[in-house]
PDBQT receptor file of N, H, CA, C and O in Angstrom, charges set to zero:
ATOM      1  N   MET A   1      28.247 106.844 145.087  1.00  0.00    +0.000 N 
ATOM      2  CA  MET A   1      29.096 106.615 143.940  1.00  0.00    +0.000 C 
ATOM      3  C   MET A   1      29.429 107.957 143.294  1.00  0.00    +0.000 C 
ATOM      4  O   MET A   1      28.552 108.805 143.132  1.00  0.00    +0.000 OA
ATOM      5  N   ILE A   2      30.662 108.143 142.935  1.00  0.00    +0.000 N 
ATOM      6  H   ILE A   2      31.375 107.453 143.067  1.00  0.00    +0.000 HD
ATOM      7  CA  ILE A   2      31.137 109.408 142.415  1.00  0.00    +0.000 C 
ATOM      8  C   ILE A   2      30.480 109.774 141.091  1.00  0.00    +0.000 C 
ATOM      9  O   ILE A   2      30.238 110.953 140.833  1.00  0.00    +0.000 OA
ATOM     10  N   SER A   3      30.191 108.800 140.257  1.00  0.00    +0.000 N 
ATOM     11  H   SER A   3      30.388 107.842 140.466  1.00  0.00    +0.000 HD
ATOM     12  CA  SER A   3      29.583 109.107 138.965  1.00  0.00    +0.000 C 
ATOM     13  C   SER A   3      28.205 109.745 139.118  1.00  0.00    +0.000 C 
ATOM     14  O   SER A   3      27.680 110.323 138.166  1.00  0.00    +0.000 OA
ATOM     15  N   GLN A   4      27.623 109.645 140.296  1.00  0.00    +0.000 N 
ATOM     16  H   GLN A   4      28.050 109.176 141.069  1.00  0.00    +0.000 HD
ATOM     17  CA  GLN A   4      26.303 110.221 140.547  1.00  0.00    +0.000 C 
ATOM     18  C   GLN A   4      26.398 111.553 141.291  1.00  0.00    +0.000 C 
ATOM     19  O   GLN A   4      25.377 112.105 141.701  1.00  0.00    +0.000 OA
ATOM     20  N   TRP A   5      27.592 112.065 141.465  1.00  0.00    +0.000 N 
ATOM     21  H   TRP A   5      28.422 111.618 141.132  1.00  0.00    +0.000 HD
ATOM     22  CA  TRP A   5      27.773 113.359 142.112  1.00  0.00    +0.000 C 
ATOM     23  C   TRP A   5      27.106 114.456 141.301  1.00  0.00    +0.000 C 
ATOM     24  O   TRP A   5      26.811 114.289 140.118  1.00  0.00    +0.000 OA
ATOM     25  N   ASN A   6      26.879 115.572 141.959  1.00  0.00    +0.000 N 
ATOM     26  H   ASN A   6      27.119 115.708 142.920  1.00  0.00    +0.000 HD
ATOM     27  CA  ASN A   6      26.426 116.757 141.249  1.00  0.00    +0.000 C 
ATOM     28  C   ASN A   6      27.403 117.885 141.543  1.00  0.00    +0.000 C 
ATOM     29  O   ASN A   6      28.368 117.696 142.284  1.00  0.00    +0.000 OA
ATOM     30  N   GLU A   7      27.162 119.039 140.975  1.00  0.00    +0.000 N 
ATOM     31  H   GLU A   7      26.378 119.193 140.373  1.00  0.00    +0.000 HD
ATOM     32  CA  GLU A   7      28.074 120.170 141.143  1.00  0.00    +0.000 C 
ATOM     33  C   GLU A   7      28.195 120.603 142.603  1.00  0.00    +0.000 C 
ATOM     34  O   GLU A   7      29.265 121.034 143.032  1.00  0.00    +0.000 OA
ATOM     35  N   GLN A   8      27.125 120.494 143.358  1.00  0.00    +0.000 N 
ATOM     36  H   GLN A   8      26.256 120.143 143.010  1.00  0.00    +0.000 HD
ATOM     37  CA  GLN A   8      27.155 120.852 144.782  1.00  0.00    +0.000 C 
ATOM     38  C   GLN A   8      28.131 119.950 145.535  1.00  0.00    +0.000 C 
ATOM     39  O   GLN A   8      28.929 120.434 146.338  1.00  0.00    +0.000 OA
ATOM     40  N   GLN A   9      28.070 118.664 145.284  1.00  0.00    +0.000 N 
ATOM     41  H   GLN A   9      27.422 118.271 144.632  1.00  0.00    +0.000 HD
ATOM     42  CA  GLN A   9      28.970 117.729 145.951  1.00  0.00    +0.000 C 
ATOM     43  C   GLN A   9      30.422 117.984 145.547  1.00  0.00    +0.000 C 
ATOM     44  O   GLN A   9      31.330 117.861 146.368  1.00  0.00    +0.000 OA
ATOM     45  N   LEU A  10      30.631 118.336 144.293  1.00  0.00    +0.000 N 
ATOM     46  H   LEU A  10      29.893 118.435 143.626  1.00  0.00    +0.000 HD
ATOM     47  CA  LEU A  10      31.974 118.677 143.831  1.00  0.00    +0.000 C 
ATOM     48  C   LEU A  10      32.485 119.908 144.576  1.00  0.00    +0.000 C 
ATOM     49  O   LEU A  10      33.635 119.927 145.016  1.00  0.00    +0.000 OA
ATOM     50  N   ARG A  11      31.655 120.923 144.720  1.00  0.00    +0.000 N 
ATOM     51  H   ARG A  11      30.722 120.907 144.362  1.00  0.00    +0.000 HD
ATOM     52  CA  ARG A  11      32.055 122.152 145.411  1.00  0.00    +0.000 C 
ATOM     53  C   ARG A  11      32.387 121.876 146.866  1.00  0.00    +0.000 C 
ATOM     54  O   ARG A  11      33.392 122.369 147.377  1.00  0.00    +0.000 OA
ATOM     55  N   VAL A  12      31.554 121.092 147.537  1.00  0.00    +0.000 N 
ATOM     56  H   VAL A  12      30.737 120.692 147.121  1.00  0.00    +0.000 HD
ATOM     57  CA  VAL A  12      31.796 120.758 148.944  1.00  0.00    +0.000 C 
ATOM     58  C   VAL A  12      33.112 119.987 149.088  1.00  0.00    +0.000 C 
ATOM     59  O   VAL A  12      33.893 120.261 150.000  1.00  0.00    +0.000 OA
ATOM     60  N   THR A  13      33.352 119.050 148.215  1.00  0.00    +0.000 N 
ATOM     61  H   THR A  13      32.718 118.828 147.475  1.00  0.00    +0.000 HD
ATOM     62  CA  THR A  13      34.584 118.265 148.270  1.00  0.00    +0.000 C 
ATOM     63  C   THR A  13      35.792 119.149 148.010  1.00  0.00    +0.000 C 
ATOM     64  O   THR A  13      36.817 119.002 148.676  1.00  0.00    +0.000 OA
ATOM     65  N   ALA A  14      35.692 120.056 147.059  1.00  0.00    +0.000 N 
ATOM     66  H   ALA A  14      34.860 120.175 146.517  1.00  0.00    +0.000 HD
ATOM     67  CA  ALA A  14      36.789 120.990 146.773  1.00  0.00    +0.000 C 
ATOM     68  C   ALA A  14      37.068 121.886 147.977  1.00  0.00    +0.000 C 
ATOM     69  O   ALA A  14      38.223 122.196 148.266  1.00  0.00    +0.000 OA
ATOM     70  N   GLU A  15      36.014 122.303 148.679  1.00  0.00    +0.000 N 
ATOM     71  H   GLU A  15      35.075 122.051 148.444  1.00  0.00    +0.000 HD
ATOM     72  CA  GLU A  15      36.195 123.117 149.885  1.00  0.00    +0.000 C 
ATOM     73  C   GLU A  15      36.881 122.309 150.984  1.00  0.00    +0.000 C 
ATOM     74  O   GLU A  15      37.756 122.825 151.679  1.00  0.00    +0.000 OA
ATOM     75  N   GLN A  16      36.492 121.054 151.143  1.00  0.00    +0.000 N 
ATOM     76  H   GLN A  16      35.781 120.635 150.579  1.00  0.00    +0.000 HD
ATOM     77  CA  GLN A  16      37.134 120.187 152.133  1.00  0.00    +0.000 C 
ATOM     78  C   GLN A  16      38.617 120.015 151.809  1.00  0.00    +0.000 C 
ATOM     79  O   GLN A  16      39.469 120.048 152.697  1.00  0.00    +0.000 OA
ATOM     80  N   LEU A  17      38.907 119.833 150.534  1.00  0.00    +0.000 N 
ATOM     81  H   LEU A  17      38.216 119.806 149.812  1.00  0.00    +0.000 HD
ATOM     82  CA  LEU A  17      40.287 119.682 150.087  1.00  0.00    +0.000 C 
ATOM     83  C   LEU A  17      41.090 120.935 150.423  1.00  0.00    +0.000 C 
ATOM     84  O   LEU A  17      42.206 120.840 150.934  1.00  0.00    +0.000 OA
ATOM     85  N   ALA A  18      40.536 122.086 150.141  1.00  0.00    +0.000 N 
ATOM     86  H   ALA A  18      39.629 122.163 149.726  1.00  0.00    +0.000 HD
ATOM     87  CA  ALA A  18      41.231 123.339 150.428  1.00  0.00    +0.000 C 
ATOM     88  C   ALA A  18      41.486 123.501 151.926  1.00  0.00    +0.000 C 
ATOM     89  O   ALA A  18      42.564 123.942 152.323  1.00  0.00    +0.000 OA
ATOM     90  N   ARG A  19      40.512 123.152 152.759  1.00  0.00    +0.000 N 
ATOM     91  H   ARG A  19      39.635 122.794 152.437  1.00  0.00    +0.000 HD
ATOM     92  CA  ARG A  19      40.701 123.238 154.210  1.00  0.00    +0.000 C 
ATOM     93  C   ARG A  19      41.819 122.311 154.686  1.00  0.00    +0.000 C 
ATOM     94  O   ARG A  19      42.642 122.697 155.517  1.00  0.00    +0.000 OA
ATOM     95  N   LEU A  20      41.844 121.099 154.162  1.00  0.00    +0.000 N 
ATOM     96  H   LEU A  20      41.176 120.785 153.487  1.00  0.00    +0.000 HD
ATOM     97  CA  LEU A  20      42.899 120.161 154.539  1.00  0.00    +0.000 C 
ATOM     98  C   LEU A  20      44.270 120.657 154.102  1.00  0.00    +0.000 C 
ATOM     99  O   LEU A  20      45.247 120.529 154.839  1.00  0.00    +0.000 OA
ATOM    100  N   GLU A  21      44.339 121.222 152.904  1.00  0.00    +0.000 N 
ATOM    101  H   GLU A  21      43.545 121.327 152.305  1.00  0.00    +0.000 HD
ATOM    102  CA  GLU A  21      45.613 121.739 152.420  1.00  0.00    +0.000 C 
ATOM    103  C   GLU A  21      46.095 122.908 153.282  1.00  0.00    +0.000 C 
ATOM    104  O   GLU A  21      47.287 123.015 153.569  1.00  0.00    +0.000 OA
ATOM    105  N   ARG A  22      45.175 123.781 153.693  1.00  0.00    +0.000 N 
ATOM    106  H   ARG A  22      44.207 123.693 153.459  1.00  0.00    +0.000 HD
ATOM    107  CA  ARG A  22      45.551 124.885 154.582  1.00  0.00    +0.000 C 
ATOM    108  C   ARG A  22      45.999 124.362 155.938  1.00  0.00    +0.000 C 
ATOM    109  O   ARG A  22      46.965 124.863 156.513  1.00  0.00    +0.000 OA
ATOM    110  N   ALA A  23      45.302 123.357 156.447  1.00  0.00    +0.000 N 
ATOM    111  H   ALA A  23      44.517 122.950 155.980  1.00  0.00    +0.000 HD
ATOM    112  CA  ALA A  23      45.673 122.779 157.737  1.00  0.00    +0.000 C 
ATOM    113  C   ALA A  23      47.058 122.135 157.663  1.00  0.00    +0.000 C 
ATOM    114  O   ALA A  23      47.855 122.262 158.593  1.00  0.00    +0.000 OA
ATOM    115  N   LEU A  24      47.340 121.457 156.573  1.00  0.00    +0.000 N 
ATOM    116  H   LEU A  24      46.693 121.354 155.818  1.00  0.00    +0.000 HD
ATOM    117  CA  LEU A  24      48.643 120.823 156.406  1.00  0.00    +0.000 C 
ATOM    118  C   LEU A  24      49.737 121.884 156.304  1.00  0.00    +0.000 C 
ATOM    119  O   LEU A  24      50.815 121.720 156.876  1.00  0.00    +0.000 OA
ATOM    120  N   ALA A  25      49.471 122.956 155.589  1.00  0.00    +0.000 N 
ATOM    121  H   ALA A  25      48.595 123.089 155.124  1.00  0.00    +0.000 HD
ATOM    122  CA  ALA A  25      50.445 124.046 155.487  1.00  0.00    +0.000 C 
ATOM    123  C   ALA A  25      50.700 124.664 156.857  1.00  0.00    +0.000 C 
ATOM    124  O   ALA A  25      51.840 124.988 157.190  1.00  0.00    +0.000 OA
ATOM    125  N   GLY A  26      49.653 124.826 157.647  1.00  0.00    +0.000 N 
ATOM    126  H   GLY A  26      48.727 124.562 157.377  1.00  0.00    +0.000 HD
ATOM    127  CA  GLY A  26      49.812 125.352 158.990  1.00  0.00    +0.000 C 
ATOM    128  C   GLY A  26      50.622 124.420 159.871  1.00  0.00    +0.000 C 
ATOM    129  O   GLY A  26      51.473 124.857 160.645  1.00  0.00    +0.000 OA
ATOM    130  N   LEU A  27      50.349 123.140 159.746  1.00  0.00    +0.000 N 
ATOM    131  H   LEU A  27      49.657 122.784 159.117  1.00  0.00    +0.000 HD
ATOM    132  CA  LEU A  27      51.096 122.141 160.500  1.00  0.00    +0.000 C 
ATOM    133  C   LEU A  27      52.575 122.181 160.121  1.00  0.00    +0.000 C 
ATOM    134  O   LEU A  27      53.450 122.091 160.982  1.00  0.00    +0.000 OA
ATOM    135  N   LYS A  28      52.838 122.316 158.842  1.00  0.00    +0.000 N 
ATOM    136  H   LYS A  28      52.127 122.390 158.143  1.00  0.00    +0.000 HD
ATOM    137  CA  LYS A  28      54.226 122.383 158.379  1.00  0.00    +0.000 C 
ATOM    138  C   LYS A  28      54.920 123.610 158.956  1.00  0.00    +0.000 C 
ATOM    139  O   LYS A  28      56.050 123.521 159.435  1.00  0.00    +0.000 OA
ATOM    140  N   ALA A  29      54.250 124.746 158.911  1.00  0.00    +0.000 N 
ATOM    141  H   ALA A  29      53.332 124.818 158.521  1.00  0.00    +0.000 HD
ATOM    142  CA  ALA A  29      54.849 125.979 159.426  1.00  0.00    +0.000 C 
ATOM    143  C   ALA A  29      55.123 125.882 160.925  1.00  0.00    +0.000 C 
ATOM    144  O   ALA A  29      56.119 126.417 161.411  1.00  0.00    +0.000 OA
ATOM    145  N   GLU A  30      54.256 125.210 161.644  1.00  0.00    +0.000 N 
ATOM    146  H   GLU A  30      53.447 124.775 161.248  1.00  0.00    +0.000 HD
ATOM    147  CA  GLU A  30      54.364 125.139 163.098  1.00  0.00    +0.000 C 
ATOM    148  C   GLU A  30      55.297 124.024 163.572  1.00  0.00    +0.000 C 
ATOM    149  O   GLU A  30      56.109 124.238 164.471  1.00  0.00    +0.000 OA
ATOM    150  N   VAL A  31      55.187 122.858 162.984  1.00  0.00    +0.000 N 
ATOM    151  H   VAL A  31      54.527 122.684 162.254  1.00  0.00    +0.000 HD
ATOM    152  CA  VAL A  31      55.875 121.678 163.522  1.00  0.00    +0.000 C 
ATOM    153  C   VAL A  31      57.189 121.383 162.805  1.00  0.00    +0.000 C 
ATOM    154  O   VAL A  31      58.184 121.055 163.451  1.00  0.00    +0.000 OA
ATOM    155  N   TYR A  32      57.204 121.497 161.479  1.00  0.00    +0.000 N 
ATOM    156  H   TYR A  32      56.396 121.764 160.955  1.00  0.00    +0.000 HD
ATOM    157  CA  TYR A  32      58.382 121.090 160.707  1.00  0.00    +0.000 C 
ATOM    158  C   TYR A  32      59.677 121.759 161.166  1.00  0.00    +0.000 C 
ATOM    159  O   TYR A  32      60.692 121.076 161.303  1.00  0.00    +0.000 OA
ATOM    160  N   PRO A  33      59.675 123.069 161.407  1.00  0.00    +0.000 N 
ATOM    161  CA  PRO A  33      60.943 123.694 161.827  1.00  0.00    +0.000 C 
ATOM    162  C   PRO A  33      61.490 123.125 163.142  1.00  0.00    +0.000 C 
ATOM    163  O   PRO A  33      62.703 123.107 163.356  1.00  0.00    +0.000 OA
ATOM    164  N   LYS A  34      60.616 122.673 164.000  1.00  0.00    +0.000 N 
ATOM    165  H   LYS A  34      59.631 122.688 163.827  1.00  0.00    +0.000 HD
ATOM    166  CA  LYS A  34      61.024 122.131 165.294  1.00  0.00    +0.000 C 
ATOM    167  C   LYS A  34      61.400 120.655 165.211  1.00  0.00    +0.000 C 
ATOM    168  O   LYS A  34      62.339 120.202 165.865  1.00  0.00    +0.000 OA
ATOM    169  N   SER A  35      60.649 119.914 164.394  1.00  0.00    +0.000 N 
ATOM    170  H   SER A  35      59.886 120.282 163.863  1.00  0.00    +0.000 HD
ATOM    171  CA  SER A  35      60.877 118.469 164.303  1.00  0.00    +0.000 C 
ATOM    172  C   SER A  35      60.309 117.918 162.991  1.00  0.00    +0.000 C 
ATOM    173  O   SER A  35      59.130 117.574 162.915  1.00  0.00    +0.000 OA
ATOM    174  N   PRO A  36      61.157 117.839 161.959  1.00  0.00    +0.000 N 
ATOM    175  CA  PRO A  36      60.682 117.285 160.688  1.00  0.00    +0.000 C 
ATOM    176  C   PRO A  36      60.094 115.876 160.836  1.00  0.00    +0.000 C 
ATOM    177  O   PRO A  36      59.106 115.542 160.183  1.00  0.00    +0.000 OA
ATOM    178  N   GLU A  37      60.699 115.061 161.687  1.00  0.00    +0.000 N 
ATOM    179  H   GLU A  37      61.502 115.333 162.217  1.00  0.00    +0.000 HD
ATOM    180  CA  GLU A  37      60.199 113.688 161.871  1.00  0.00    +0.000 C 
ATOM    181  C   GLU A  37      58.780 113.700 162.427  1.00  0.00    +0.000 C 
ATOM    182  O   GLU A  37      57.918 112.946 161.976  1.00  0.00    +0.000 OA
ATOM    183  N   ARG A  38      58.552 114.553 163.399  1.00  0.00    +0.000 N 
ATOM    184  H   ARG A  38      59.252 115.166 163.765  1.00  0.00    +0.000 HD
ATOM    185  CA  ARG A  38      57.202 114.647 163.988  1.00  0.00    +0.000 C 
ATOM    186  C   ARG A  38      56.208 115.156 162.945  1.00  0.00    +0.000 C 
ATOM    187  O   ARG A  38      55.081 114.669 162.856  1.00  0.00    +0.000 OA
ATOM    188  N   PHE A  39      56.642 116.148 162.153  1.00  0.00    +0.000 N 
ATOM    189  H   PHE A  39      57.558 116.544 162.225  1.00  0.00    +0.000 HD
ATOM    190  CA  PHE A  39      55.763 116.658 161.102  1.00  0.00    +0.000 C 
ATOM    191  C   PHE A  39      55.331 115.530 160.166  1.00  0.00    +0.000 C 
ATOM    192  O   PHE A  39      54.145 115.390 159.867  1.00  0.00    +0.000 OA
ATOM    193  N   PHE A  40      56.282 114.733 159.707  1.00  0.00    +0.000 N 
ATOM    194  H   PHE A  40      57.246 114.846 159.950  1.00  0.00    +0.000 HD
ATOM    195  CA  PHE A  40      55.939 113.667 158.764  1.00  0.00    +0.000 C 
ATOM    196  C   PHE A  40      54.970 112.659 159.383  1.00  0.00    +0.000 C 
ATOM    197  O   PHE A  40      54.077 112.155 158.701  1.00  0.00    +0.000 OA
ATOM    198  N   LEU A  41      55.142 112.370 160.651  1.00  0.00    +0.000 N 
ATOM    199  H   LEU A  41      55.867 112.779 161.205  1.00  0.00    +0.000 HD
ATOM    200  CA  LEU A  41      54.201 111.465 161.329  1.00  0.00    +0.000 C 
ATOM    201  C   LEU A  41      52.807 112.091 161.433  1.00  0.00    +0.000 C 
ATOM    202  O   LEU A  41      51.800 111.431 161.178  1.00  0.00    +0.000 OA
ATOM    203  N   MET A  42      52.764 113.356 161.806  1.00  0.00    +0.000 N 
ATOM    204  H   MET A  42      53.582 113.892 162.014  1.00  0.00    +0.000 HD
ATOM    205  CA  MET A  42      51.477 114.030 161.973  1.00  0.00    +0.000 C 
ATOM    206  C   MET A  42      50.789 114.286 160.631  1.00  0.00    +0.000 C 
ATOM    207  O   MET A  42      49.561 114.295 160.552  1.00  0.00    +0.000 OA
ATOM    208  N   ALA A  43      51.572 114.490 159.594  1.00  0.00    +0.000 N 
ATOM    209  H   ALA A  43      52.570 114.482 159.659  1.00  0.00    +0.000 HD
ATOM    210  CA  ALA A  43      51.024 114.860 158.290  1.00  0.00    +0.000 C 
ATOM    211  C   ALA A  43      50.436 113.679 157.528  1.00  0.00    +0.000 C 
ATOM    212  O   ALA A  43      49.656 113.875 156.596  1.00  0.00    +0.000 OA
ATOM    213  N   GLU A  44      50.787 112.492 157.899  1.00  0.00    +0.000 N 
ATOM    214  H   GLU A  44      51.420 112.333 158.656  1.00  0.00    +0.000 HD
ATOM    215  CA  GLU A  44      50.387 111.314 157.125  1.00  0.00    +0.000 C 
ATOM    216  C   GLU A  44      48.873 111.229 156.908  1.00  0.00    +0.000 C 
ATOM    217  O   GLU A  44      48.428 110.975 155.789  1.00  0.00    +0.000 OA
ATOM    218  N   ALA A  45      48.091 111.433 157.942  1.00  0.00    +0.000 N 
ATOM    219  H   ALA A  45      48.453 111.639 158.851  1.00  0.00    +0.000 HD
ATOM    220  CA  ALA A  45      46.629 111.347 157.807  1.00  0.00    +0.000 C 
ATOM    221  C   ALA A  45      46.095 112.449 156.900  1.00  0.00    +0.000 C 
ATOM    222  O   ALA A  45      45.174 112.218 156.116  1.00  0.00    +0.000 OA
ATOM    223  N   TYR A  46      46.676 113.661 157.006  1.00  0.00    +0.000 N 
ATOM    224  H   TYR A  46      47.424 113.849 157.643  1.00  0.00    +0.000 HD
ATOM    225  CA  TYR A  46      46.263 114.761 156.131  1.00  0.00    +0.000 C 
ATOM    226  C   TYR A  46      46.545 114.406 154.669  1.00  0.00    +0.000 C 
ATOM    227  O   TYR A  46      45.692 114.585 153.800  1.00  0.00    +0.000 OA
ATOM    228  N   VAL A  47      47.736 113.908 154.418  1.00  0.00    +0.000 N 
ATOM    229  H   VAL A  47      48.429 113.762 155.124  1.00  0.00    +0.000 HD
ATOM    230  CA  VAL A  47      48.136 113.574 153.051  1.00  0.00    +0.000 C 
ATOM    231  C   VAL A  47      47.248 112.475 152.477  1.00  0.00    +0.000 C 
ATOM    232  O   VAL A  47      46.838 112.545 151.319  1.00  0.00    +0.000 OA
ATOM    233  N   ASP A  48      46.954 111.469 153.282  1.00  0.00    +0.000 N 
ATOM    234  H   ASP A  48      47.287 111.412 154.223  1.00  0.00    +0.000 HD
ATOM    235  CA  ASP A  48      46.081 110.386 152.808  1.00  0.00    +0.000 C 
ATOM    236  C   ASP A  48      44.705 110.920 152.413  1.00  0.00    +0.000 C 
ATOM    237  O   ASP A  48      44.169 110.553 151.367  1.00  0.00    +0.000 OA
ATOM    238  N   GLU A  49      44.139 111.786 153.252  1.00  0.00    +0.000 N 
ATOM    239  H   GLU A  49      44.575 112.084 154.101  1.00  0.00    +0.000 HD
ATOM    240  CA  GLU A  49      42.811 112.327 152.956  1.00  0.00    +0.000 C 
ATOM    241  C   GLU A  49      42.849 113.274 151.756  1.00  0.00    +0.000 C 
ATOM    242  O   GLU A  49      41.919 113.284 150.949  1.00  0.00    +0.000 OA
ATOM    243  N   ILE A  50      43.910 114.066 151.632  1.00  0.00    +0.000 N 
ATOM    244  H   ILE A  50      44.665 114.058 152.288  1.00  0.00    +0.000 HD
ATOM    245  CA  ILE A  50      44.058 114.954 150.481  1.00  0.00    +0.000 C 
ATOM    246  C   ILE A  50      44.117 114.130 149.198  1.00  0.00    +0.000 C 
ATOM    247  O   ILE A  50      43.458 114.467 148.214  1.00  0.00    +0.000 OA
ATOM    248  N   CYS A  51      44.891 113.069 149.203  1.00  0.00    +0.000 N 
ATOM    249  H   CYS A  51      45.426 112.796 150.003  1.00  0.00    +0.000 HD
ATOM    250  CA  CYS A  51      44.981 112.203 148.018  1.00  0.00    +0.000 C 
ATOM    251  C   CYS A  51      43.635 111.584 147.678  1.00  0.00    +0.000 C 
ATOM    252  O   CYS A  51      43.272 111.484 146.506  1.00  0.00    +0.000 OA
ATOM    253  N   LYS A  52      42.895 111.168 148.699  1.00  0.00    +0.000 N 
ATOM    254  H   LYS A  52      43.190 111.249 149.651  1.00  0.00    +0.000 HD
ATOM    255  CA  LYS A  52      41.577 110.566 148.482  1.00  0.00    +0.000 C 
ATOM    256  C   LYS A  52      40.617 111.579 147.854  1.00  0.00    +0.000 C 
ATOM    257  O   LYS A  52      39.920 111.266 146.889  1.00  0.00    +0.000 OA
ATOM    258  N   LEU A  53      40.585 112.780 148.401  1.00  0.00    +0.000 N 
ATOM    259  H   LEU A  53      41.151 113.035 149.185  1.00  0.00    +0.000 HD
ATOM    260  CA  LEU A  53      39.683 113.800 147.866  1.00  0.00    +0.000 C 
ATOM    261  C   LEU A  53      40.077 114.207 146.447  1.00  0.00    +0.000 C 
ATOM    262  O   LEU A  53      39.211 114.396 145.592  1.00  0.00    +0.000 OA
ATOM    263  N   ARG A  54      41.364 114.342 146.196  1.00  0.00    +0.000 N 
ATOM    264  H   ARG A  54      42.067 114.189 146.891  1.00  0.00    +0.000 HD
ATOM    265  CA  ARG A  54      41.814 114.683 144.839  1.00  0.00    +0.000 C 
ATOM    266  C   ARG A  54      41.406 113.603 143.846  1.00  0.00    +0.000 C 
ATOM    267  O   ARG A  54      40.989 113.905 142.728  1.00  0.00    +0.000 OA
ATOM    268  N   GLN A  55      41.528 112.344 144.258  1.00  0.00    +0.000 N 
ATOM    269  H   GLN A  55      41.866 112.099 145.167  1.00  0.00    +0.000 HD
ATOM    270  CA  GLN A  55      41.124 111.243 143.375  1.00  0.00    +0.000 C 
ATOM    271  C   GLN A  55      39.619 111.299 143.092  1.00  0.00    +0.000 C 
ATOM    272  O   GLN A  55      39.193 111.080 141.958  1.00  0.00    +0.000 OA
ATOM    273  N   GLU A  56      38.822 111.589 144.113  1.00  0.00    +0.000 N 
ATOM    274  H   GLU A  56      39.168 111.767 145.034  1.00  0.00    +0.000 HD
ATOM    275  CA  GLU A  56      37.376 111.692 143.917  1.00  0.00    +0.000 C 
ATOM    276  C   GLU A  56      37.033 112.828 142.944  1.00  0.00    +0.000 C 
ATOM    277  O   GLU A  56      36.185 112.667 142.066  1.00  0.00    +0.000 OA
ATOM    278  N   ILE A  57      37.686 113.949 143.106  1.00  0.00    +0.000 N 
ATOM    279  H   ILE A  57      38.375 114.080 143.819  1.00  0.00    +0.000 HD
ATOM    280  CA  ILE A  57      37.446 115.081 142.201  1.00  0.00    +0.000 C 
ATOM    281  C   ILE A  57      37.885 114.719 140.793  1.00  0.00    +0.000 C 
ATOM    282  O   ILE A  57      37.165 114.988 139.832  1.00  0.00    +0.000 OA
ATOM    283  N   ASP A  58      39.054 114.115 140.662  1.00  0.00    +0.000 N 
ATOM    284  H   ASP A  58      39.639 113.897 141.444  1.00  0.00    +0.000 HD
ATOM    285  CA  ASP A  58      39.548 113.705 139.342  1.00  0.00    +0.000 C 
ATOM    286  C   ASP A  58      38.574 112.761 138.643  1.00  0.00    +0.000 C 
ATOM    287  O   ASP A  58      38.339 112.875 137.440  1.00  0.00    +0.000 OA
ATOM    288  N   GLU A  59      38.010 111.829 139.410  1.00  0.00    +0.000 N 
ATOM    289  H   GLU A  59      38.201 111.736 140.387  1.00  0.00    +0.000 HD
ATOM    290  CA  GLU A  59      37.038 110.898 138.827  1.00  0.00    +0.000 C 
ATOM    291  C   GLU A  59      35.786 111.636 138.379  1.00  0.00    +0.000 C 
ATOM    292  O   GLU A  59      35.252 111.360 137.304  1.00  0.00    +0.000 OA
ATOM    293  N   PHE A  60      35.317 112.570 139.193  1.00  0.00    +0.000 N 
ATOM    294  H   PHE A  60      35.751 112.794 140.066  1.00  0.00    +0.000 HD
ATOM    295  CA  PHE A  60      34.101 113.298 138.858  1.00  0.00    +0.000 C 
ATOM    296  C   PHE A  60      34.266 114.117 137.591  1.00  0.00    +0.000 C 
ATOM    297  O   PHE A  60      33.384 114.120 136.732  1.00  0.00    +0.000 OA
ATOM    298  N   ILE A  61      35.404 114.821 137.466  1.00  0.00    +0.000 N 
ATOM    299  H   ILE A  61      36.121 114.818 138.164  1.00  0.00    +0.000 HD
ATOM    300  CA  ILE A  61      35.582 115.686 136.295  1.00  0.00    +0.000 C 
ATOM    301  C   ILE A  61      36.052 114.921 135.055  1.00  0.00    +0.000 C 
ATOM    302  O   ILE A  61      36.143 115.488 133.967  1.00  0.00    +0.000 OA
ATOM    303  N   GLY A  62      36.346 113.642 135.227  1.00  0.00    +0.000 N 
ATOM    304  H   GLY A  62      36.272 113.181 136.111  1.00  0.00    +0.000 HD
ATOM    305  CA  GLY A  62      36.737 112.821 134.079  1.00  0.00    +0.000 C 
ATOM    306  C   GLY A  62      38.223 112.762 133.809  1.00  0.00    +0.000 C 
ATOM    307  O   GLY A  62      38.644 112.243 132.775  1.00  0.00    +0.000 OA
ATOM    308  N   LEU A  63      39.021 113.284 134.715  1.00  0.00    +0.000 N 
ATOM    309  H   LEU A  63      38.678 113.706 135.554  1.00  0.00    +0.000 HD
ATOM    310  CA  LEU A  63      40.465 113.267 134.511  1.00  0.00    +0.000 C 
ATOM    311  C   LEU A  63      41.019 111.864 134.444  1.00  0.00    +0.000 C 
ATOM    312  O   LEU A  63      41.999 111.619 133.741  1.00  0.00    +0.000 OA
ATOM    313  N   THR A  64      40.415 110.940 135.158  1.00  0.00    +0.000 N 
ATOM    314  H   THR A  64      39.619 111.139 135.730  1.00  0.00    +0.000 HD
ATOM    315  CA  THR A  64      40.916 109.561 135.163  1.00  0.00    +0.000 C 
ATOM    316  C   THR A  64      40.611 108.848 133.840  1.00  0.00    +0.000 C 
ATOM    317  O   THR A  64      41.164 107.783 133.566  1.00  0.00    +0.000 OA
ATOM    318  N   LEU A  65      39.742 109.430 133.035  1.00  0.00    +0.000 N 
ATOM    319  H   LEU A  65      39.293 110.295 133.258  1.00  0.00    +0.000 HD
ATOM    320  CA  LEU A  65      39.409 108.813 131.751  1.00  0.00    +0.000 C 
ATOM    321  C   LEU A  65      40.395 109.207 130.659  1.00  0.00    +0.000 C 
ATOM    322  O   LEU A  65      40.468 108.566 129.610  1.00  0.00    +0.000 OA
ATOM    323  N   VAL A  66      41.146 110.263 130.917  1.00  0.00    +0.000 N 
ATOM    324  H   VAL A  66      41.087 110.783 131.768  1.00  0.00    +0.000 HD
ATOM    325  CA  VAL A  66      42.073 110.795 129.895  1.00  0.00    +0.000 C 
ATOM    326  C   VAL A  66      43.367 110.045 129.934  1.00  0.00    +0.000 C 
ATOM    327  O   VAL A  66      44.274 110.340 129.156  1.00  0.00    +0.000 OA
TER     328      VAL A  66
């Protein structure tokens, strides 16, 4: 449960988020110029996971309470 997270778990999740964002940027640089349609198909899983991690971080820091 996210409410029981600690700072270490927050840091690890933030690092995972950063890695996914870098991977998505790399995918965009490599695939999008050749085939935007293929990029959007390939990017979907990255975007879903990025949104999930951002939501978890937002819940931990209390952003969802504001």
